[in-house]
VOVEX-545636 format. One record per residue (C-alpha): x, y, z; residue number from 1. Coordinates in steps of 0.001 Angstrom, whole numbers. Layout:
N
X / Y / Z / NUM $
...
***
This chain:
70
161870 / -45503 / 112540 / 1 $
162979 / -45010 / 109327 / 2 $
165165 / -42080 / 108428 / 3 $
164210 / -39260 / 105754 / 4 $
165763 / -39859 / 101771 / 5 $
168657 / -38282 / 101012 / 6 $
166379 / -36314 / 98467 / 7 $
164045 / -34934 / 101136 / 8 $
166794 / -33876 / 102998 / 9 $
167972 / -32362 / 100469 / 10 $
164582 / -30554 / 99533 / 11 $
164404 / -29159 / 103002 / 12 $
167841 / -27866 / 102657 / 13 $
167305 / -26403 / 99200 / 14 $
164223 / -24374 / 100870 / 15 $
165691 / -22821 / 103620 / 16 $
168858 / -21264 / 101363 / 17 $
165867 / -20253 / 99071 / 18 $
164500 / -18103 / 102249 / 19 $
167686 / -16784 / 103456 / 20 $
168394 / -15603 / 99547 / 21 $
164703 / -14012 / 99457 / 22 $
165698 / -12158 / 102983 / 23 $
168859 / -11485 / 101463 / 24 $
167338 / -9580 / 98352 / 25 $
164227 / -8330 / 100239 / 26 $
167556 / -6383 / 102089 / 27 $
169326 / -5597 / 99262 / 28 $
166225 / -3590 / 97770 / 29 $
165635 / -1771 / 101127 / 30 $
169249 / -533 / 101250 / 31 $
168786 / 568 / 97691 / 32 $
165547 / 2345 / 98217 / 33 $
167381 / 4319 / 101683 / 34 $
170305 / 5257 / 99273 / 35 $
168240 / 6836 / 96546 / 36 $
165810 / 8284 / 99052 / 37 $
169290 / 9998 / 101198 / 38 $
171296 / 10615 / 98158 / 39 $
168096 / 12707 / 96557 / 40 $
167474 / 14461 / 100176 / 41 $
171298 / 15590 / 99641 / 42 $
170896 / 16538 / 96108 / 43 $
167894 / 18749 / 97123 / 44 $
169885 / 20169 / 99889 / 45 $
172659 / 21290 / 98263 / 46 $
170595 / 22881 / 95643 / 47 $
168646 / 25082 / 98231 / 48 $
172519 / 26494 / 99380 / 49 $
173098 / 27284 / 95701 / 50 $
170363 / 29291 / 95965 / 51 $
171641 / 31500 / 98948 / 52 $
169612 / 29066 / 101654 / 53 $
171208 / 28298 / 104678 / 54 $
171398 / 24799 / 105740 / 55 $
170937 / 23719 / 109586 / 56 $
174258 / 23196 / 111156 / 57 $
175812 / 19497 / 111473 / 58 $
174658 / 18569 / 114758 / 59 $
171426 / 20278 / 114850 / 60 $
168012 / 19133 / 113730 / 61 $
164410 / 21600 / 113881 / 62 $
166658 / 23178 / 116832 / 63 $
167813 / 20286 / 118735 / 64 $
171321 / 19003 / 118384 / 65 $
171889 / 15766 / 118880 / 66 $
172117 / 15255 / 122545 / 67 $
168469 / 16566 / 122286 / 68 $
168989 / 19294 / 124559 / 69 $
168193 / 23038 / 122730 / 70 $
***
């Protein structure tokens, strides 16, 4: 039985590292997109407060507390 050549082993390792790097890049893009979305939401909310509109309490979302009990 022959063992794989050093070149083929290196190619497989390079392919695995390329896949890992691609996943990392995708994760960074998702994180940046989430940051952009939440930053935009916070900016819009602060604009509303500046126009005299009140914000809901921090522990409340649409009339429900974080525990899920109204």
